[in-house]
TORDREN-81683 format. One line per field, with one value per residue (C-alpha): x, y, z; residue number from 1. Coordinates in Angstrom, 1 decimal, decimal comma, always signed. Layout:
! TORDREN-81683
c1: [X;...] .
c2: [Y;...] .
c3: [Z;...] .
n: [NUM;...] .
END
This chain:
! TORDREN-81683
c1: [-5,5;-2,8;+0,5;+3,1;+5,6;+9,3;+10,4;+14,1;+13,7;+15,5;+13,3;+13,7;+17,5;+17,8;+16,0;+18,3;+21,4;+20,7;+18,7;+21,0;+20,3;+20,7;+23,9;+25,4;+24,4;+25,9;+29,2;+29,0;+26,5;+28,9;+25,9;+22,9;+20,4;+17,1;+14,7;+11,2;+7,5;+5,8;+9,0;+9,5;+5,9;+5,9;+9,3;+8,3;+5,0;+6,3;+4,4;+6,0;+8,1;+7,6;+8,9;+11,9;+11,6;+14,8;+15,1;+18,2;+18,5;+19,5;+19,4;+18,9;+20,0;+23,8;+23,3;+20,8;+23,1;+25,6;+23,0;+21,5;+22,9;+19,6;+17,3;+14,0;+13,6;+10,4;+11,9;+8,7;+8,8;+12,5;+12,2;+14,1;+12,8;+15,0;+15,2;+18,2;+18,6;+14,9;+13,8;+11,9;+13,6;+12,7;+15,2;+13,6;+14,7;+13,5;+10,9;+8,2;+4,8;+2,3;-1,1;-2,3;-5,9;-7,7;-7,2;-4,6;-1,3;+1,3;+4,0;+7,3;+10,5;+13,6;+13,5;+14,9;+14,0;+11,6;+9,8;+9,5;+8,0;+5,4;+4,0;+3,0;-0,5;-0,5;+1,8;+2,5;+4,0;+6,0;+8,9;+12,5;+15,8;+19,3;+20,8;+24,0;+24,4;+23,1;+20,9;+18,0;+14,3;+13,3;+9,6;+8,7;+4,9;+4,3;+3,9;+5,3;+2,9;+0,0;+1,3;+1,3;-2,2;-3,7;-4,9;-4,6;-3,9;-3,4;-0,4;-2,4;-5,9;-5,7;-4,5;-7,7;-8,4;-5,0;-5,3;-8,8;-7,5;-5,8;-9,2;-9,4;-5,9;-7,2;-9,8;-7,1;-4,8;-7,6;-8,8;-5,3;-4,1;-7,5;-6,9;-9,3;-9,4;-8,1;-11,1;-10,0;-9,1;-12,6;-14,1;-12,0;-13,1;-16,7;-15,8;-13,8;-14,6;-13,4;-15,1;-12,1;-9,7;-9,6;-11,5;-8,2;-6,7;-9,8;-9,9;-6,2;-6,8;-9,8;-7,6;-5,1;-7,9;-9,1;-5,6;-5,8;-6,6;-9,2;-10,5;-14,2;-13,7;-11,9;-14,7;-17,2;-15,3;-15,1;-18,9;-19,5;-17,4;-19,4;-16,5;-18,2;-21,8;-23,0;-25,6;-24,3;-25,6;-22,8;-20,2;-22,1;-21,9;-18,2;-17,7;-19,5;-17,5;-14,2;-15,3;-16,2;-12,8;-10,9;-11,7;-13,5;-14,4;-14,3;-10,9;-8,9;-11,5;-11,2;-8,8;-9,9;-9,3;-11,3;-14,2;-14,3;-14,3;-16,9;-19,1;-19,1;-19,0;-20,0;-23,1;-24,7;-27,3;-25,3;-24,6;-28,2;-29,3;-27,6;-29,7;-32,5;-32,1;-31,3;-33,4;-30,6;-26,8;-26,4;-28,4;-26,2;-23,1;-24,6;-25,4;-22,0;-20,2;-18,3;-18,8;-15,8;-14,6;-15,6;-19,1;-19,6;-18,2;-20,5;-23,5;-22,8;-22,3;-25,7;-27,5;-26,9;-26,3;-26,6;-23,2;-21,6;-22,5;-21,2;-18,0;-17,3;-18,7;-20,4;-17,8;-15,2;-17,2;-15,5;-16,4;-14,3;-14,8;-13,4;-14,2;-11,5;-13,4;-16,5;-14,7;-13,2;-16,7;-17,8;-19,3;-18,6;-16,3;-18,2;-20,8;-22,4;-19,4;-20,0;-23,7;-23,0;-20,4;-22,9;-25,6;-23,2;-22,2;-25,9;-26,6;-23,7;-24,6;-28,3;-28,8;-25,5;-24,6;-20,9;-18,3;-17,0;-19,4;-22,5;-21,3;-20,5;-24,0;-25,6;-23,3;-23,9;-27,7;-27,5;-25,3;-27,7;-30,7;-29,0;-28,5;-32,2] .
c2: [-15,1;-16,5;-14,9;-17,0;-17,4;-17,6;-20,8;-20,0;-16,4;-15,3;-12,3;-11,1;-11,8;-9,8;-6,9;-7,0;-7,3;-4,7;-1,8;+1,2;+2,2;-1,3;-1,8;+1,4;+0,6;-2,9;-1,2;+1,5;+0,4;-1,4;-2,9;-5,2;-3,6;-5,4;-5,0;-5,4;-5,2;-4,7;-5,0;-8,5;-9,4;-8,0;-9,3;-12,8;-12,6;-11,1;-7,8;-4,4;-3,1;+0,6;+1,6;+0,3;+0,1;-0,7;-1,2;-1,0;-1,5;+2,0;+5,5;+5,5;+9,1;+8,7;+5,7;+7,6;+10,6;+8,4;+8,3;+11,8;+14,6;+16,5;+13,8;+14,6;+12,9;+12,0;+12,1;+10,8;+7,5;+7,2;+7,2;+9,0;+9,5;+9,9;+9,4;+7,4;+7,6;+8,3;+5,5;+6,4;+4,7;+4,8;+3,8;+3,3;+2,4;-1,0;-0,2;-1,4;+0,2;+0,5;+2,0;+4,1;+3,5;+1,9;+3,9;+6,2;+6,8;+4,5;+5,4;+4,3;+3,0;+1,5;-2,2;-5,3;-6,5;-9,1;-6,3;-4,3;-7,2;-8,1;-4,6;-4,9;-5,3;-8,7;-11,7;-11,1;-7,7;-9,1;-10,6;-9,4;-10,2;-8,9;-6,9;-9,0;-11,6;-15,1;-13,7;-15,9;-14,9;-14,0;-15,1;-15,6;-15,5;-17,6;-14,8;-16,8;-19,6;-17,1;-15,5;-18,9;-19,7;-16,3;-15,3;-12,2;-12,9;-10,4;-11,0;-10,8;-10,6;-6,8;-5,8;-4,1;-2,7;-1,0;+0,4;+0,0;+1,5;-1,9;-3,2;-0,8;-1,8;-5,4;-4,5;-2,9;-5,9;-8,4;-6,6;-6,1;-9,7;-11,4;-12,8;-14,0;-13,2;-16,0;-17,2;-15,7;-12,5;-12,4;-12,8;-10,0;-7,8;-8,0;-5,8;-3,1;+0,4;+3,0;+5,7;+5,4;+6,9;+10,4;+11,3;+12,3;+8,8;+7,1;+9,4;+8,8;+5,1;+5,7;+7,8;+4,9;+2,5;+4,9;+4,7;+1,0;-0,7;-2,8;+0,2;-0,7;-4,2;-3,0;-0,6;-3,4;-5,5;-2,7;-2,3;-6,0;-6,2;-3,3;-0,9;+1,9;+2,4;+3,6;+2,6;-0,2;+1,8;+4,3;+1,6;+1,2;+5,0;+4,9;+2,1;+4,0;+7,1;+5,1;+3,6;+7,1;+8,6;+5,7;+6,4;+8,8;+12,5;+12,2;+10,5;+11,8;+14,5;+14,0;+12,2;+8,6;+8,5;+11,7;+10,3;+7,2;+9,0;+11,5;+8,8;+6,7;+9,3;+12,6;+14,7;+14,2;+17,0;+19,4;+16,8;+15,6;+19,1;+18,6;+15,6;+17,5;+18,3;+22,0;+23,8;+25,2;+25,0;+28,3;+26,9;+23,9;+26,0;+28,2;+25,2;+23,6;+26,8;+26,7;+23,0;+20,8;+18,1;+15,5;+16,9;+16,9;+13,3;+12,0;+13,8;+12,3;+8,9;+9,3;+9,9;+13,5;+12,6;+16,2;+16,8;+14,8;+17,7;+20,2;+18,3;+17,8;+21,0;+23,7;+24,3;+25,1;+27,9;+31,3;+34,8;+36,9;+40,0;+40,6;+42,7;+45,1;+45,6;+46,5;+49,0;+50,5;+50,8;+52,8;+50,2;+51,2;+48,9;+46,6;+43,8;+45,2;+43,9;+40,3;+40,6;+41,8;+39,1;+36,4;+37,8;+37,5;+34,0;+33,0;+34,4;+32,5;+29,2;+29,3;+31,3;+30,9;+34,5;+34,8;+37,3;+40,1;+42,8;+40,7;+39,7;+43,4;+44,4;+41,9;+42,7;+46,5;+46,0;+43,8;+46,4;+49,2;+47,1;+46,2;+49,9;+50,5] .
c3: [+6,1;+8,3;+7,1;+5,5;+8,3;+7,3;+9,0;+8,6;+9,7;+6,4;+5,9;+9,5;+9,4;+6,2;+7,8;+10,9;+8,8;+6,1;+7,7;+7,7;+11,3;+12,6;+10,6;+12,0;+15,6;+15,3;+14,8;+17,4;+20,2;+22,5;+24,4;+23,6;+21,3;+20,4;+17,5;+19,0;+18,3;+15,0;+12,9;+14,2;+13,5;+10,0;+9,2;+10,1;+8,3;+5,1;+5,5;+4,7;+7,7;+8,0;+11,4;+13,3;+17,1;+19,1;+22,8;+25,1;+28,8;+29,9;+28,6;+24,8;+24,2;+24,0;+21,6;+19,5;+19,2;+17,4;+14,6;+14,8;+16,9;+16,5;+17,8;+19,6;+23,0;+24,9;+28,4;+30,1;+28,3;+27,7;+23,9;+21,2;+17,6;+14,6;+10,9;+9,4;+5,7;+5,3;+7,7;+10,9;+13,9;+17,6;+20,3;+23,7;+27,2;+28,3;+30,9;+33,2;+33,3;+36,1;+35,7;+38,7;+37,6;+34,7;+31,5;+32,9;+31,2;+32,7;+35,2;+33,7;+35,3;+33,8;+33,4;+31,6;+28,1;+29,7;+31,5;+28,2;+26,4;+29,0;+29,0;+25,3;+24,0;+22,2;+22,0;+18,3;+19,3;+22,3;+20,4;+20,1;+18,4;+19,1;+16,3;+16,3;+13,6;+14,5;+17,2;+18,1;+18,4;+21,9;+22,3;+25,9;+25,4;+22,3;+19,8;+16,9;+17,5;+17,6;+14,4;+12,8;+14,1;+13,2;+16,6;+18,8;+22,4;+25,3;+27,6;+30,9;+32,3;+33,0;+29,6;+28,4;+31,9;+32,0;+28,5;+26,9;+23,6;+23,1;+22,2;+19,2;+18,3;+18,3;+15,8;+13,6;+13,7;+13,3;+10,1;+8,8;+9,2;+9,1;+12,6;+15,2;+18,9;+21,2;+23,3;+26,6;+24,9;+23,3;+26,8;+28,2;+25,3;+26,5;+29,6;+27,8;+29,0;+26,6;+28,8;+31,2;+28,7;+27,2;+24,0;+22,4;+22,9;+21,4;+18,5;+17,9;+17,6;+15,3;+13,0;+12,9;+12,0;+9,2;+7,6;+7,3;+3,9;+5,7;+7,8;+7,3;+8,5;+11,6;+12,4;+11,8;+14,3;+16,8;+16,5;+16,8;+20,0;+21,5;+21,6;+19,5;+18,4;+15,1;+12,5;+10,2;+7,2;+7,8;+6,8;+3,6;+3,0;+3,7;+1,3;-1,5;-0,8;-1,0;-4,3;-5,6;-5,0;-6,5;-10,2;-12,4;-11,9;-8,1;-8,0;-5,0;-4,4;-0,6;+1,8;+2,3;+6,0;+6,5;+4,5;+6,6;+9,9;+8,8;+7,2;+10,3;+13,1;+11,6;+11,7;+8,3;+8,5;+6,3;+3,6;+3,7;+2,8;-0,6;-1,5;-3,1;-6,9;-7,5;-10,0;-12,1;-12,6;-10,7;-7,8;-7,8;-7,6;-4,9;-2,8;-3,3;-2,5;+0,8;+1,3;+2,2;-0,2;+2,3;+2,6;-1,1;-1,7;+1,1;-0,3;-3,8;-2,2;-0,4;-3,7;-4,8;-8,4;-9,6;-8,0;-10,9;-13,3;-10,8;-10,3;-14,0;-15,6;-13,6;-10,9;-13,6;-15,3;-14,8;-15,7;-18,1;-15,9;-12,4;-9,4;-10,6;-13,8;-11,9;-9,7;-12,8;-14,3;-11,3;-9,0;-5,4;-3,4;-1,0;-1,1;-4,3;-6,3;-5,1;-5,8;-9,4;-10,1;-8,8;-11,1;-14,1;-13,2;-12,8;-16,3;-17,7;-16,1;-16,6;-19,8;-21,6;-21,5;-22,5;-23,4;-21,2;-22,6;-22,0;-18,5;-17,7;-18,8;-16,5;-13,6;-13,9;-14,0;-10,9;-9,1;-9,9;-8,8;-5,5;-4,8;-5,1] .
n: [1;2;3;4;5;6;7;8;9;10;11;12;13;14;15;16;17;18;19;20;21;22;23;24;25;26;27;28;29;30;31;32;33;34;35;36;37;38;39;40;41;42;43;44;45;46;47;48;49;50;51;52;53;54;55;56;57;58;59;60;61;62;63;64;65;66;67;68;69;70;71;72;73;74;75;76;77;78;79;80;81;82;83;84;85;86;87;88;89;90;91;92;93;94;95;96;97;98;99;100;101;102;103;104;105;106;107;108;109;110;111;112;113;114;115;116;117;118;119;120;121;122;123;124;125;126;127;128;129;130;131;132;133;134;135;136;137;138;139;140;141;142;143;144;145;146;147;148;149;150;151;152;153;154;155;156;157;158;159;160;161;162;163;164;165;166;167;168;169;170;171;172;173;174;175;176;177;178;179;180;181;182;183;184;185;186;187;188;189;190;191;192;193;194;195;196;197;198;199;200;201;202;203;204;205;206;207;208;209;210;211;212;213;214;215;216;217;218;219;220;221;222;223;224;225;226;227;228;229;230;231;232;233;234;235;236;237;238;239;240;241;242;243;244;245;246;247;248;249;250;251;252;253;254;255;256;257;258;259;260;261;262;263;264;265;266;267;268;269;270;271;272;273;274;275;276;277;278;279;280;281;282;283;284;285;286;287;288;289;290;291;292;293;294;295;296;297;298;299;300;301;302;303;304;305;306;307;308;309;310;311;312;313;314;315;316;317;318;319;320;321;322;323;324;325;326;327;328;329;330;331;332;333;334;335;336;337;338;339;340;341;342;343;344;345;346;347;348;349;350;351;352;353;354;355;356;357;358;359;360;361;362;363;364;365;366;367;368;369;370;371;372] .
END
């Protein structure tokens, strides 16, 4: 789906004119300040703009302190992060980046706006506009044309070599916007080596993918492009898990992004052990005990239908007696108390034993038997 580009830039202009941080900086900056990156892309394409990224040529700290005296600064990359009236805003130094080796973090030096744009991942993210009224779009690499055409294009031949995680970002953007890779970018994608970057950086990109509405499509593309390897059936499992937590007794039972990552990349041996039907409600509760919500949702999505009864009924059954009651009745403190309570709960679930007196009778017999 190629986004509906605003031919008169009215949406983008409205963002530039009305955002609280931009409005305040327009009055106090005293130097050129540029809105860059994803905010430009999304503002032009009528997508929601969540984060504001601003660039200046020089040290951003004095400027940022006019907005927030308690800002946090990342000195290595010349970026300050702040929140203005509830809106996250980054103000960065325009910079050049050089990569000492493929996949390494870049070495940063101060630069001009043009330098800052050319270091970016794709043309659609390499546009800028000044925050002054009547500023014109700065688009040296044809990002607007690519946005209109619905294509992702890297800015130079070594883009994926410098930072292979850009390939995972391509999958995320392609799924989000329903874009295609520009032909040369698709060729370069064939030689991406994610092994040259740290596991943490790859996992960080995968977590960002998992947060996307079209996360499964992004993962499918990443697999299709040879970036990551997993069985395709895992996407089906993730899809069923997402459907399960959207409505009904399992609604919001586990975080969506955690389900996706565990379904696609996790070790399923533990959840597979839940597939066999338990012999009784107590056995069901015993087997579900200590399992994470993600594990349980994935097991249900894989076919453990007995978990529906556990989720709706059995897990909520509680005893009327407590460990304190058993101690007061003379049961010594220690593991015997837990054994006795489990016996009472088993009787309640499996045989319908109810009432504190009946539960206590079962529990005391179990405690006595355990001692023998």
